[in-house]
Structure formats: structure tokens, C-alpha cells
C-alpha positions in Angstrom: -14.0 -11.9 -13.0 -13.3 -13.0 -9.4 -9.8 -14.1 -10.1 -8.0 -11.5 -12.3 -8.4 -7.8 -13.0 -10.0 -7.7 -16.4 -8.6 -5.2 -19.0 -10.3 -1.9 -19.5 -11.0 -2.7 -23.1 -13.1 -5.8 -22.0 -15.2 -3.6 -19.7 -15.8 -1.0 -22.4 -16.8 -3.7 -25.0 -19.1 -5.4 -22.5 -20.9 -2.3 -21.4 -21.2 -1.2 -25.0 -23.1 -4.4 -25.8 -25.5 -3.7 -22.9 -26.0 -0.1 -24.0 -26.6 -1.0 -27.6 -29.2 -3.6 -26.6 -31.2 -0.9 -24.8 -30.2 2.3 -26.7 -29.0 1.0 -30.1 -30.8 1.1 -33.5 -33.7 -1.1 -34.4 -34.5 -1.4 -38.2 -32.4 1.8 -38.8 -34.3 3.7 -36.1 -32.7 4.8 -32.9 -34.4 3.5 -29.8 -36.0 5.8 -27.2 -33.9 6.3 -24.1 -36.6 5.7 -21.5 -34.1 6.0 -18.6 -30.6 7.3 -18.0 -27.6 5.1 -17.7 -27.4 5.9 -13.9 -30.9 4.6 -13.4 -30.2 1.5 -15.5 -27.2 0.6 -13.3 -28.8 1.5 -10.0 -30.1 -1.4 -7.7 -33.7 -2.2 -8.0 -34.4 -1.3 -4.4 -33.2 2.2 -5.4 -35.7 2.3 -8.2 -33.2 1.2 -10.8 -33.1 -1.6 -13.4 -30.2 -3.4 -11.7 -27.6 -3.6 -14.4 -24.2 -4.4 -13.0 -21.2 -2.1 -13.9 -18.6 -4.7 -14.9 -15.7 -2.6 -13.6 -17.3 -2.3 -10.1 -18.3 -5.9 -10.1 -14.8 -7.1 -11.1 -13.3 -5.1 -8.2 -15.9 -6.2 -5.7 -15.3 -9.9 -6.5 -11.6 -9.4 -6.2 -12.1 -7.6 -2.9 -14.1 -10.7 -1.7 -11.0 -12.8 -2.3 -8.9 -10.4 -0.3 -11.4 -10.6 2.6 -11.1 -14.3 2.6 -7.4 -14.0 2.9 -7.8 -11.6 5.8 -10.4 -13.7 7.6 -8.8 -17.1 7.0 -5.0 -16.6 7.1 -4.4 -20.3 7.8 -6.1 -21.8 4.7 -4.0 -23.1 1.9 -4.5 -20.2 -0.5 -3.6 -17.6 2.1 -0.5 -19.5 3.2 0.6 -19.9 -0.4 0.4 -16.2 -1.4 2.0 -15.2 1.9 5.0 -17.5 1.3 5.5 -15.9 -2.1 4.7 -12.2 -1.8 4.9 -11.2 1.9 6.6 -14.0 3.9 7.6 -11.7 6.8 5.0 -9.0 6.4 1.3 -8.2 6.8 -1.2 -8.6 4.0 -2.8 -5.1 4.5 0.7 -3.5 4.6 2.1 -5.3 1.6 3.9 -3.2 -0.9 3.0 -4.6 -4.3 5.7 -5.2 -6.9 5.5 -4.8 -10.6 6.9 -8.2 -11.6 4.0 -10.4 -10.3 1.3 -12.6 -11.7 -2.0 -11.5 -13.1 -3.8 -13.1 -10.1 -1.7 -11.1 -7.6 -2.4 -7.9 -9.6 -6.1 -8.8 -9.2 -5.7 -9.1 -5.5 -4.0 -5.7 -5.4 -7.0 -4.2 -7.2 -9.4 -5.8 -4.7 -7.3 -4.7 -1.8 -7.6 -1.1 -2.9 -11.3 -1.3 -2.3 -10.9 -3.1 1.0 -8.6 -0.4 2.4 -11.2 2.3 1.6 -13.6 0.8 4.2 -11.7 -1.5 6.5 -11.3 -0.1 10.0 -9.5 -1.3 13.2 -11.3 -1.5 16.6 -9.0 -0.1 19.2 -8.2 -2.5 22.0 -4.9 -2.2 23.7 -3.6 -0.3 20.6 -0.5 -2.4 20.1 -1.4 -3.3 16.5 -2.7 0.1 15.3 -0.7 3.0 13.9 -2.9 6.0 14.6 -1.3 8.1 11.8 -1.6 5.4 9.1 -4.4 3.0 9.8 -8.2 3.4 9.6 -9.5 3.5 13.1 -11.8 6.6 13.6 -15.4 5.4 14.3 -17.2 7.3 11.6 -18.6 6.8 8.1 -16.0 8.9 6.3 -12.3 9.8 6.5 -11.5 6.9 8.8 -7.8 7.9 9.4 -6.1 11.0 10.8 -5.2 13.0 7.7 -2.9 15.7 9.0 0.0 15.8 11.5 0.5 19.4 12.3 3.9 18.7 13.8 5.5 17.7 10.5 3.3 18.8 7.6 5.2 22.1 7.1 8.4 20.2 6.5 7.2 17.9 3.7 7.6 20.3 0.7 11.1 21.4 1.5 12.2 17.7 2.1 10.8 16.6 -1.3 12.4 19.4 -3.2 15.9 18.0 -2.5 15.0 14.4 -2.2 16.3 12.1 -5.0 13.5 10.0 -6.3 14.0 6.3 -7.0 13.2 4.7 -10.4 9.6 3.9 -11.2 8.5 0.7 -9.5 11.2 1.0 -6.8 11.2 2.4 -3.2 13.6 4.4 -1.2 14.3 4.0 2.5 15.5 7.1 4.3 16.8 6.7 7.9 18.1 9.2 10.4 19.0 9.2 14.1 19.5 11.7 17.0 21.9 11.2 19.9 22.3 12.9 23.3 25.9 12.5 24.5 25.0 13.4 28.1 22.5 10.6 28.7 23.3 8.2 25.8 19.7 8.2 24.7 18.9 8.2 21.0 15.9 8.1 18.6 15.8 6.8 15.1 13.3 7.3 12.3 12.6 5.4 9.0 10.5 6.7 6.1 9.8 4.6 3.0 8.5 6.3 -0.2 7.8 5.3 -3.7 9.0 7.1 -6.9 6.3 9.7 -6.6 7.3 10.7 -3.1 4.3 9.2 -1.5 4.9 7.7 2.0 4.4 4.0 2.1 5.6 3.2 5.6 7.1 5.1 8.5 8.5 4.0 11.8 10.3 5.5 14.8 12.1 4.0 17.8 13.8 5.2 21.0 17.0 3.6 22.3 19.2 4.0 25.3 22.9 3.7 26.3 24.5 4.0 22.9 28.2 4.9 22.8 28.0 7.6 20.1 26.0 9.1 17.3 27.5 6.8 14.7 26.2 3.7 16.6 22.7 5.3 16.7 22.9 5.9 13.0 24.0 2.3 12.4 20.9 1.1 14.4 18.7 3.3 12.3 20.2 1.7 9.1 19.6 -1.8 10.7 16.0 -1.0 11.5 15.4 0.3 7.9 16.9 -2.9 6.4 14.9 -5.0 8.8 11.6 -3.3 7.7 12.6 -3.8 4.1 12.9 -7.5 4.8 9.8 -7.8 6.9 7.7 -6.1 4.1 9.4 -7.9 1.3 10.7 -4.8 -0.4 13.0 -6.4 -3.0 13.4 -3.3 -5.2 14.5 -0.7 -2.6 17.5 1.5 -1.9 18.5 2.9 1.5 19.8 6.4 2.2 21.5 7.8 5.3 23.4 11.0 6.1 26.0 9.2 8.1 28.8 8.4 5.7 30.8 6.4 8.3 27.9 4.1 9.0 27.1 3.6 5.3 30.7 2.8 4.5 30.8 0.3 7.4 27.6 -1.4 6.1 29.0 -1.6 2.5 32.3 -2.9 3.7 30.6 -5.6 5.8 28.4 -6.5 2.8 31.4 -7.0 0.5 33.2 -9.1 3.1 30.1 -11.3 3.6 29.6 -11.7 -0.2 33.3 -12.8 -0.6 32.9 -15.5 2.0 
């Protein structure tokens, strides 16, 4: 139970056995339901019987394994899974693939629970993304949920956005360039097949020659993030045809050599 995510059918059968023991028939007579199921599964210190919900117990034990990886990143198990699934990324930011082992699917299930409650303590702020990470010091809604500067643009963007296939991600990049100063800014957004944002990043550069160079840097940053976060099933999209053609041409030349 603390190694893999057990099937839903197992949980249903297990909890059915428990319910039948307390609520089933005895000599063809139905037993009296002296307490509701919520009371039976509540902790004893909350005036319950203390039965464990196998689904919650399974996820809690898997979350404990995740916590060990977070707290002890240098032990053998943590180094092994890092080398396989996120060699250049961060465990909490890992994008889980579909073609993985049952044990890693279990870790993914436990990490979902960890992410609901884990929160960063703000020091110098270098390792915290204030729009994505949990950091607000309160008991609910630990992250900033709305960015008023860009929320109005999301529906129109998704209406014309070509979704990737299920299980894959799409990396969209773009850049802006000021000819007078040579300054530029680039942005990267990574979304899954449902359109949900997985990762986002922005960067500011100086002294570029033209807009095409700025677009090429944006493509480079998008590919770099894909490598860092081990996004093996990802496609990249840019609105600069010249930069895309140059990247494809360079890829073909490299593959031939």
C-alpha cells in the first residue's frame, strides 16, 4: 500500500468487506446500523470508531514516500528516481509521463497530496515563483490564484490554440524586441492537452541585433526548459517562421553528421 497506487476495484472490495462485517446479514437478518459510515471512519479522538479509508490510507503512505525523497535527496532511492525521471529538473515540478512504472505512478499519486499542503518559506525569494508556488502563510488557498494582468486574455488564446495529443505537452514561445535600445523580452508557456498551464517562464535580454535573434533566444529557452524538466513528449510552437526554419535546418544538419 505504501509502494504502488492500488486499483479502485481493490479499495471497493476491501471497504465492502468491512461494511458487510458491520452492516451485513446475520442468519438472514440485516444487522442494525448503530452508526453512520462517516462515524465509523472518523478517528477515535473525534468520537469515531477509527476505521481507515483504504483510498486515503494508500495515498497518505505514498505521500510519505514522496516526503522522504524531498527531505533526503541524496539517499540511494532519491538519486535513482532522479536519474531516471527528472535528471535535470526538480521533484516538485516534475511533469509525469504516461509510460512509467507502477511505482512511479504511485509516487505521482502521493505527490498530488503533498502539493495540496506543502508551502515555501520566503527567504531571498530566488527559488519561489509567486504565481505558481504555494507560499501564502495561511491555512487555505496557499498560492495566488488570479493574475489580473493576463486573465482576460486566456479564453481568446485557447480558442485558437491547437491542442497536443493526450499525454503530450506543447511549448509556446514568443519574444518582443525594441530596435531603438536593442532590449528584448521572451516568454515561455507549457500546457498539456487540456490547455492547463504546467510551467511558465519569462526573461529579459539586452543588445540583440534584431527581432529574429530575440525569437531564436525564446526558442532556445523553451527547448532548454523542456530538457531541464524532462519533457520527452513535447512540441514547440513559435510565430517566427524564419527562426523555426533555422532551427529545423540546424537539426537536420546535426542529425546527418
